[in-house]
C-alpha positions as CSV (number, residue, x, y, z in Angstrom):
1,M,58.7,58.0,-20.6
2,T,56.0,56.1,-22.5
3,S,52.5,56.8,-21.2
4,C,50.2,53.9,-20.2
5,R,46.9,53.2,-22.0
6,P,44.1,54.1,-19.6
7,L,41.3,51.4,-19.1
8,K,38.3,51.4,-16.9
9,I,37.0,48.0,-15.9
10,G,33.9,47.2,-13.9
11,F,33.7,44.3,-11.5
12,M,31.6,42.6,-8.8
13,P,33.0,41.9,-5.4
14,L,33.9,38.2,-5.8
15,V,37.0,36.2,-5.3
16,D,36.9,35.1,-9.0
17,A,37.9,38.6,-10.0
18,A,41.3,38.1,-8.2
19,S,43.4,38.1,-11.4
20,L,42.2,41.6,-12.2
21,F,42.8,42.8,-8.6
22,I,46.3,41.4,-8.5
23,A,47.1,42.6,-12.1
24,V,46.4,46.1,-11.0
25,D,47.6,46.1,-7.4
26,K,50.9,44.2,-8.0
27,G,51.9,46.2,-11.1
28,F,51.4,43.5,-13.7
29,A,49.0,45.7,-15.7
30,A,51.4,48.7,-15.6
31,A,54.2,46.4,-16.8
32,E,52.1,45.7,-19.9
33,G,51.6,49.5,-20.5
34,L,48.1,49.6,-19.0
35,D,46.7,52.1,-16.5
36,I,43.6,50.3,-15.2
37,E,40.9,51.8,-13.0
38,L,38.9,49.1,-11.3
39,V,35.3,50.1,-10.4
40,R,33.3,48.1,-7.9
41,E,29.7,47.7,-9.1
42,V,26.4,46.8,-7.4
43,S,24.8,44.6,-10.1
44,W,25.6,42.6,-13.2
45,S,23.1,44.6,-15.2
46,N,25.0,47.8,-14.3
47,I,28.2,46.3,-15.6
48,R,26.6,45.0,-18.8
49,D,25.0,48.3,-19.6
50,R,28.0,50.5,-18.8
51,L,30.2,48.2,-20.9
52,A,27.7,48.3,-23.8
53,V,27.7,52.1,-23.9
54,G,31.4,52.5,-23.5
55,H,31.5,53.7,-19.9
56,Y,33.7,50.7,-19.3
57,D,36.4,49.5,-21.6
58,A,36.3,45.9,-20.2
59,A,34.5,44.0,-17.5
60,H,34.5,41.1,-15.1
61,L,31.4,39.4,-16.5
62,L,29.2,36.4,-16.1
63,A,30.2,34.1,-19.0
64,P,26.6,33.5,-20.2
65,M,26.0,37.2,-20.1
66,A,28.6,37.9,-22.8
67,I,26.7,35.6,-25.1
68,A,23.3,37.0,-24.1
69,A,24.3,40.6,-24.7
70,T,25.8,39.7,-28.1
71,L,22.6,38.0,-29.2
72,G,20.4,40.7,-27.7
73,L,18.6,38.3,-25.4
74,N,18.4,40.6,-22.4
75,Q,17.1,43.8,-23.9
76,V,20.6,45.2,-24.5
77,K,22.3,44.1,-27.8
78,A,26.0,44.7,-27.6
79,P,28.4,42.5,-29.6
80,L,31.1,41.4,-27.1
81,V,34.1,39.3,-27.1
82,A,35.2,37.1,-24.2
83,P,38.9,36.5,-24.9
84,F,39.9,35.2,-21.4
85,N,38.3,32.8,-18.9
86,L,38.9,34.6,-15.6
87,A,37.5,31.7,-13.6
88,M,36.0,28.2,-13.9
89,N,33.6,26.8,-11.3
90,G,33.6,28.8,-8.0
91,N,29.9,28.8,-7.0
92,A,28.1,26.9,-4.3
93,I,24.5,26.1,-3.4
94,T,23.8,27.2,0.2
95,V,20.5,26.6,2.1
96,S,19.1,28.0,5.3
97,R,19.7,25.9,8.5
98,H,16.0,25.2,8.6
99,L,15.8,23.9,5.1
100,H,19.0,21.9,5.6
101,A,17.4,20.2,8.6
102,R,14.4,19.3,6.5
103,L,16.7,18.0,3.7
104,V,18.5,15.8,6.2
105,E,15.2,14.3,7.4
106,A,13.9,13.8,3.9
107,A,17.1,12.4,2.4
108,N,17.3,8.7,1.4
109,G,21.1,8.4,1.1
110,D,24.1,10.6,1.4
111,L,23.0,14.3,1.2
112,A,26.4,15.2,-0.3
113,D,25.2,13.5,-3.5
114,P,23.3,16.1,-5.6
115,S,20.9,13.4,-6.8
116,V,19.9,12.6,-3.2
117,S,19.6,16.2,-2.1
118,A,17.5,17.0,-5.2
119,R,15.1,14.1,-4.5
120,A,14.9,15.3,-0.8
121,L,14.0,18.8,-2.1
122,H,11.3,17.3,-4.3
123,T,9.8,15.5,-1.2
124,I,9.8,18.8,0.7
125,I,8.1,20.7,-2.1
126,Y,5.4,18.0,-2.4
127,E,4.8,18.1,1.4
128,D,4.6,21.9,1.3
129,E,2.1,21.9,-1.6
130,R,-0.1,19.3,0.2
131,R,-0.4,21.5,3.3
132,G,-0.8,24.8,1.4
133,A,2.5,26.3,2.5
134,E,4.3,29.1,0.6
135,P,6.7,27.8,-2.1
136,L,10.4,27.9,-1.3
137,T,12.5,30.8,-2.6
138,F,16.0,30.5,-4.0
139,G,18.3,33.4,-5.0
140,M,20.6,33.6,-7.9
141,T,22.6,36.5,-9.3
142,F,21.2,37.0,-12.8
143,P,19.0,35.0,-15.3
144,F,21.9,34.6,-17.7
145,S,24.3,33.0,-15.2
146,L,25.6,29.6,-14.1
147,H,24.1,30.2,-10.7
148,N,20.7,30.1,-12.4
149,Y,21.6,27.1,-14.6
150,Q,23.2,25.1,-11.7
151,L,20.1,25.6,-9.5
152,R,17.7,24.6,-12.3
153,Y,19.8,21.6,-13.5
154,W,20.1,20.2,-9.9
155,M,16.4,20.6,-9.2
156,A,15.1,19.4,-12.5
157,E,17.0,16.1,-12.3
158,A,14.7,15.1,-9.4
159,G,11.5,16.3,-11.2
160,V,11.3,19.7,-9.6
161,N,10.2,22.3,-12.2
162,P,12.0,25.5,-11.2
163,D,9.5,27.7,-13.1
164,E,6.4,26.2,-11.4
165,D,7.4,24.5,-8.1
166,L,9.3,27.3,-6.3
167,R,10.4,30.9,-6.7
168,L,13.8,31.9,-8.3
169,V,14.7,35.6,-7.5
170,V,17.6,37.8,-8.6
171,L,19.9,39.4,-5.9
172,P,23.4,40.9,-6.0
173,P,26.0,38.5,-4.5
174,P,26.6,40.6,-1.3
175,F,22.9,40.5,-0.4
176,M,22.5,36.7,-0.3
177,A,23.6,36.0,3.3
178,E,21.6,38.9,4.7
179,S,18.5,37.8,2.8
180,L,18.9,34.2,4.1
181,A,19.2,35.5,7.6
182,K,16.0,37.5,7.3
183,G,14.1,34.6,6.0
184,Q,13.6,36.1,2.6
185,L,15.4,33.2,1.0
186,D,15.5,29.5,1.7
187,G,18.6,29.0,-0.3
188,F,20.8,30.5,-3.0
189,C,23.6,29.9,-5.5
190,V,26.4,32.4,-5.6
191,G,30.2,32.7,-6.0
192,A,32.8,33.0,-3.3
193,P,33.1,34.4,-0.7
194,W,29.3,34.9,-0.1
195,N,28.6,31.2,0.7
196,A,31.3,31.2,3.3
197,V,30.0,34.5,4.7
198,A,26.6,32.9,5.3
199,A,28.1,29.7,6.8
200,E,30.4,31.7,9.1
201,A,27.5,33.8,10.3
202,G,25.6,30.7,11.2
203,V,22.6,31.4,8.9
204,G,23.3,29.0,6.1
205,V,24.8,25.6,5.3
206,I,26.8,25.0,2.1
207,L,25.0,22.1,0.5
208,H,27.0,21.6,-2.7
209,P,30.0,23.2,-4.3
210,A,28.7,23.9,-7.8
211,C,31.5,21.8,-9.3
212,D,29.4,18.9,-8.1
213,I,26.7,20.0,-10.5
214,F,28.8,21.0,-13.6
215,H,32.6,20.6,-14.1
216,P,34.6,22.4,-15.4
217,A,32.1,25.2,-16.0
218,P,33.0,28.6,-17.6
219,E,32.0,31.0,-14.8
220,K,33.5,34.5,-15.3
221,T,35.0,36.0,-18.4
222,L,37.0,39.1,-19.2
223,A,34.6,40.9,-21.7
224,L,35.2,43.7,-24.1
225,R,33.1,45.3,-26.9
226,E,33.9,43.6,-30.1
227,S,34.5,46.9,-31.9
228,M,37.1,48.0,-29.3
229,A,38.9,44.6,-29.3
230,N,39.2,44.6,-33.1
231,S,40.3,48.2,-33.3
232,D,43.0,47.8,-30.7
233,P,44.0,44.1,-30.4
234,S,47.4,44.9,-28.7
235,V,45.5,46.2,-25.7
236,V,43.5,43.0,-25.4
237,V,46.6,40.9,-25.6
238,A,48.3,43.1,-23.0
239,L,45.4,42.7,-20.7
240,I,45.4,39.0,-21.0
241,N,49.1,38.9,-20.3
242,A,48.6,41.0,-17.2
243,C,45.9,38.6,-15.9
244,L,48.0,35.5,-16.7
245,N,51.0,36.9,-14.7
246,A,48.6,37.8,-11.9
247,T,47.3,34.2,-11.9
248,D,50.9,32.9,-11.7
249,F,51.3,35.2,-8.6
250,I,48.1,33.9,-7.0
251,H,49.1,30.3,-7.5
252,A,52.3,30.7,-5.6
253,P,51.7,29.4,-2.0
254,E,54.0,32.1,-0.5
255,N,51.7,34.8,-1.9
256,R,48.4,33.7,-0.6
257,A,48.4,35.9,2.6
258,E,49.1,38.9,0.4
259,V,46.5,38.0,-2.1
260,A,43.9,37.5,0.6
261,S,44.8,40.9,2.1
262,V,44.4,42.6,-1.3
263,L,41.0,41.0,-1.9
264,A,39.9,41.9,1.6
265,R,40.1,45.7,0.9
266,P,36.7,47.5,1.0
267,D,37.2,48.7,-2.6
268,R,37.8,45.1,-3.7
269,V,35.8,42.2,-2.2
270,G,35.5,43.7,1.3
271,V,35.3,40.7,3.6
272,E,37.8,39.5,6.2
273,A,41.2,38.3,4.8
274,R,40.9,35.0,6.9
275,T,37.7,34.1,5.0
276,I,39.3,34.7,1.6
277,R,42.5,32.9,2.6
278,A,40.5,29.8,3.5
279,I,38.8,29.9,0.1
280,L,42.1,30.3,-1.7
281,D,43.6,27.4,0.3
282,T,40.7,25.1,-0.4
283,S,40.7,26.0,-4.1
284,L,44.4,26.0,-4.8
285,N,45.3,23.0,-2.7
286,V,43.2,20.6,-4.6
287,T,42.1,18.0,-2.1
288,V,42.6,14.2,-2.5
289,E,38.8,13.7,-2.0
290,R,37.8,15.9,-5.0
291,G,40.8,15.1,-7.2
292,A,40.9,17.6,-10.0
293,R,37.5,19.1,-9.1
294,S,38.6,22.3,-7.5
295,N,35.6,24.5,-6.8
296,L,37.4,27.6,-8.1
297,I,39.9,27.5,-10.9
298,F,41.5,30.8,-11.9
299,G,42.2,31.4,-15.5
300,D,45.7,30.3,-16.3
301,R,47.7,29.4,-19.4
302,V,45.5,26.4,-20.0
303,V,42.0,26.9,-18.6
304,G,42.1,30.6,-19.3
305,R,41.7,29.9,-23.0
306,P,38.1,30.5,-24.1
307,E,36.7,27.6,-26.2
308,P,33.8,27.8,-28.7
309,Y,32.7,24.5,-27.3
310,Q,32.1,26.2,-23.9
311,A,30.0,28.9,-25.6
312,A,27.9,26.2,-27.4
313,W,27.3,24.5,-24.0
314,L,26.2,27.8,-22.4
315,Y,23.9,28.6,-25.4
316,G,22.5,25.1,-24.9
317,Q,21.6,25.9,-21.3
318,M,19.9,29.2,-22.4
319,A,17.9,27.3,-25.0
320,R,16.8,24.6,-22.6
321,W,15.3,27.2,-20.2
322,G,13.5,29.2,-22.9
323,Q,15.9,32.1,-22.9
324,A,16.9,31.6,-26.6
325,R,15.4,30.0,-29.6
326,L,17.7,27.4,-31.2
327,S,19.2,28.4,-34.6
328,R,22.4,27.6,-36.4
329,E,23.1,31.3,-36.8
330,A,22.7,32.1,-33.1
331,L,24.9,29.1,-32.2
332,G,27.6,30.3,-34.6
333,I,27.5,33.8,-33.1
334,S,27.7,32.4,-29.6
335,K,30.8,30.4,-30.4
336,D,32.4,33.5,-32.0
337,V,32.1,35.3,-28.6
338,F,34.5,32.8,-27.2
339,D,37.1,33.3,-29.9
340,P,40.6,32.2,-28.6
341,A,42.5,34.2,-31.1
342,F,43.5,37.0,-28.7
343,F,44.5,34.5,-26.0
344,D,46.7,32.6,-28.5
345,K,48.5,35.8,-29.4
346,A,49.4,36.5,-25.7
347,A,53.1,36.0,-24.9
348,G,54.1,32.5,-23.9
349,V,50.7,31.0,-24.5
350,K,50.3,27.8,-26.4
351,A,46.9,26.7,-27.7
352,A,45.3,23.8,-25.9
353,T,44.9,20.7,-28.0
354,A,41.3,20.1,-26.9
355,P,38.9,21.6,-24.3
356,S,38.0,19.6,-21.2
357,P,34.5,18.2,-21.6
358,I,31.9,19.8,-19.4
359,T,30.2,17.1,-17.4
360,A,27.2,17.1,-15.1
361,F,26.3,14.9,-12.1
362,A,23.4,13.3,-14.0
363,G,21.5,13.6,-17.3
364,P,22.6,13.4,-20.9
365,A,26.1,14.1,-22.1
366,F,26.6,17.3,-23.9
367,T,26.8,16.5,-27.6
368,G,28.6,19.5,-29.1
369,D,26.5,21.3,-31.7
370,A,23.7,18.7,-31.7
371,L,21.7,20.9,-29.3
372,E,18.2,19.7,-30.3
373,T,19.2,16.1,-29.3
374,Y,20.8,17.3,-26.1
375,I,17.9,19.4,-24.9
376,A,15.2,16.9,-26.0
377,A,16.8,14.3,-23.7
378,F,15.8,16.3,-20.6
379,A,12.4,15.6,-19.0
380,I,12.0,19.2,-17.8
381,S,12.8,22.3,-19.8
382,S,11.3,25.7,-20.7
383,R,11.7,25.7,-24.5
384,S,10.4,28.9,-26.0
């Protein structure tokens, strides 16, 4: 009997790691010759560091984090590859009930429009400054994350400077709802299921699914050390195939109850199955109202393919907010992190003809590699 290749993979308790959970728990990984141990983590920095030093063979990772680690932007320089998009979109902006009531009162138009809600936020911040109140505090999961960029982009389009007009703090996803309930946060941006947890507990109101800010946005990636991936490419391809087969399983309506039950386990996401089932139904049954803008898209045989274009866009967000200095060399390195070669070698996968453009609710269109022009078009940025 042929032995399976052991792999240890770190993850955060989020619905967008579902393909990894199902790959392991439904035997798709074993069918590819992989013996995977999934380890639930408490912070993104833990996952990054343990992947960098070889404690983990692979990781469920924030897509911008893979680029930042490769460039050495966050104190740890570890060349990574991101050969598979585990999920696109999936976050939401949630605010406290008190802040939501203030936004309703300040809004001039439909609060479901991010432009309207951002202008209402600007009005509230101005009022608070005038009366000497403490600034608002918003939570996000890591500086190199779409949560951070989505909050900043939304606020800045209405003239709110996120570095000066309020506080942005880092918290692990499971702590968001509790912090909102305790009054330590006025709002946050996080991935499923933690927005739903806050709403169900009656402590928060989901203001915007983040696909209303950016769409389709590369949210989570399967990340590996570049040296490991290049030395054993067959393992990378096998892992991608296991995830693709798991995504096929997740997409089948008859499997959703079972998928929700798997994710509900305390060693996986650890919230009630009914909450996860509702998230799956909302995401996988794309509504007429939102058209193709599903708020959580699992990596499949099309969107699972990483695109250098996506990496360039992420690098552009980092540069806009002063996390990276623009250079052609760094841009090239960033694009190499999202190399689709491993994905294209996976069984039954055909290369996409072109990536879907990443659009935003307002502001300049992303112009590919012309990042200087793109960033210069914003009124607010934090260029280093």
